[in-house]
C-alpha positions as CSV (number, residue, x, y, z in Angstrom):
1,M,25.1,67.4,-4.6
2,A,22.2,69.6,-5.5
3,R,19.3,69.6,-3.2
4,K,15.9,69.0,-4.7
5,Q,13.6,72.0,-4.2
6,E,10.6,71.1,-2.1
7,Y,7.2,72.6,-2.9
8,T,4.1,72.8,-0.7
9,A,1.0,71.3,-2.2
10,E,-0.4,74.7,-2.9
11,Q,2.8,75.9,-4.6
12,H,3.0,72.7,-6.6
13,S,-0.6,73.0,-7.9
14,V,0.0,76.7,-8.8
15,R,3.1,75.7,-10.7
16,V,1.2,73.0,-12.6
17,L,-1.4,75.5,-13.6
18,K,1.2,78.1,-14.7
19,V,3.0,75.6,-16.8
20,G,-0.2,74.3,-18.3
21,E,-1.2,77.9,-19.2
22,R,2.2,78.5,-20.7
23,V,1.9,75.4,-22.9
24,R,-1.5,76.5,-24.0
25,H,-0.1,79.9,-25.0
26,I,2.8,78.3,-26.9
27,L,0.5,75.9,-28.8
28,S,-2.0,78.7,-29.6
29,E,0.8,80.8,-31.0
30,L,2.1,77.9,-33.1
31,L,-1.3,77.3,-34.5
32,A,-2.2,80.9,-35.1
33,R,1.1,81.5,-37.0
34,R,0.4,78.4,-39.1
35,E,3.8,77.0,-38.2
36,V,2.5,73.4,-38.4
37,H,3.1,72.2,-42.0
38,D,-0.1,70.2,-42.4
39,E,-2.9,71.3,-44.7
40,T,-5.7,70.2,-42.3
41,V,-4.2,72.1,-39.4
42,S,-3.3,75.2,-41.5
43,A,-6.7,75.4,-43.0
44,A,-8.5,75.4,-39.6
45,N,-8.6,78.2,-37.0
46,I,-8.0,76.1,-33.9
47,S,-8.5,77.3,-30.3
48,V,-6.5,75.6,-27.5
49,T,-9.1,76.0,-24.8
50,E,-7.2,74.3,-22.0
51,V,-4.1,72.3,-21.2
52,R,-4.1,70.0,-18.2
53,M,-0.7,68.9,-16.9
54,T,0.1,66.0,-14.7
55,P,1.6,66.9,-11.3
56,D,5.1,65.8,-12.4
57,L,4.8,68.1,-15.5
58,R,5.7,65.2,-17.8
59,H,2.3,64.8,-19.6
60,A,0.0,67.5,-21.0
61,T,-3.4,67.0,-22.5
62,A,-4.5,69.9,-24.8
63,Y,-8.2,70.4,-25.4
64,V,-8.8,71.9,-28.8
65,K,-11.7,73.3,-30.7
66,P,-11.8,74.3,-34.4
67,L,-13.6,77.4,-35.2
68,L,-17.4,76.7,-35.4
69,G,-16.6,73.1,-34.5
70,Q,-15.9,72.1,-38.1
71,A,-14.2,68.8,-38.9
72,E,-13.2,68.3,-35.2
73,D,-12.1,64.7,-35.7
74,E,-10.0,65.5,-38.7
75,V,-8.3,68.4,-36.9
76,V,-7.5,66.3,-33.8
77,A,-6.2,63.5,-36.0
78,A,-3.9,65.9,-37.8
79,L,-2.6,67.4,-34.6
80,R,-1.9,63.9,-33.3
81,Q,0.1,63.2,-36.5
82,N,2.1,66.4,-35.9
83,T,2.7,65.8,-32.1
84,A,6.4,65.3,-32.5
85,F,6.9,68.7,-34.1
86,L,4.6,70.4,-31.6
87,Q,6.4,68.7,-28.6
88,R,9.8,69.8,-30.0
89,E,8.6,73.4,-30.3
90,V,7.0,73.5,-26.9
91,A,10.2,72.0,-25.3
92,K,12.3,74.7,-27.0
93,R,10.1,77.6,-25.9
94,L,9.2,76.3,-22.4
95,G,12.7,75.8,-21.0
96,L,11.9,73.0,-18.5
97,K,14.2,70.1,-17.7
98,F,11.7,67.7,-19.2
99,A,9.4,68.5,-22.1
100,P,5.9,67.3,-21.6
101,K,4.4,64.6,-23.8
102,L,1.5,66.1,-25.6
103,K,-2.0,64.5,-26.1
104,F,-4.7,66.2,-28.1
105,R,-8.4,65.8,-27.4
106,K,-11.6,67.5,-28.6
107,D,-13.0,70.0,-26.1
108,E,-16.4,68.7,-25.2
109,T,-17.2,71.4,-22.7
110,F,-19.2,73.5,-25.1
111,A,-21.5,70.6,-26.0
112,E,-21.9,69.8,-22.3
113,A,-22.8,73.4,-21.6
114,D,-25.4,73.3,-24.4
115,R,-26.9,70.1,-23.0
116,I,-27.2,71.6,-19.5
117,E,-28.7,74.8,-20.9
118,A,-31.3,72.7,-22.8
119,L,-32.1,70.8,-19.6
120,L,-32.6,74.1,-17.7
121,R,-35.0,75.4,-20.5
122,N,-37.1,72.3,-20.2
123,P,-40.6,73.4,-19.0
124,K,-40.6,70.7,-16.2
125,V,-37.3,71.8,-14.8
126,A,-38.1,75.5,-15.2
127,R,-41.3,74.9,-13.2
128,D,-39.3,73.3,-10.4
129,L,-36.8,76.1,-10.4
130,D,-39.6,78.7,-10.2
131,G,-41.0,77.0,-7.2
132,D,-37.7,77.2,-5.3
133,E,-37.7,81.0,-5.6
134,E,-41.0,81.4,-3.7
135,E,-39.8,79.7,-0.6
């Protein structure tokens, strides 16, 4: 009977990150080569900004951003419609025992960064920040 390989918590988290990054590369390659046969997906230049894996590597959430943020909702909807094809391709290229189930979401980090930047430029906040430097 085969023994189950045990990982330390640190090794496990590194493995999760590595697999997530590998899935991100595979999805990026599929989208860049326009291998998805969908007009909405093929027409957009889509960046896969991050892939978050669950610790058991069974689920992956891919955060995507179309170039210039154009038609984000339509692009995410089109990717969700083509999930089966993308999962099959990821499974083929990844070589794990179980293929992760993919979910696609809009990447909101750029909008959040813009919001924080705007807050920091606010004159009241800038005044408070300038006061901290004098102490």
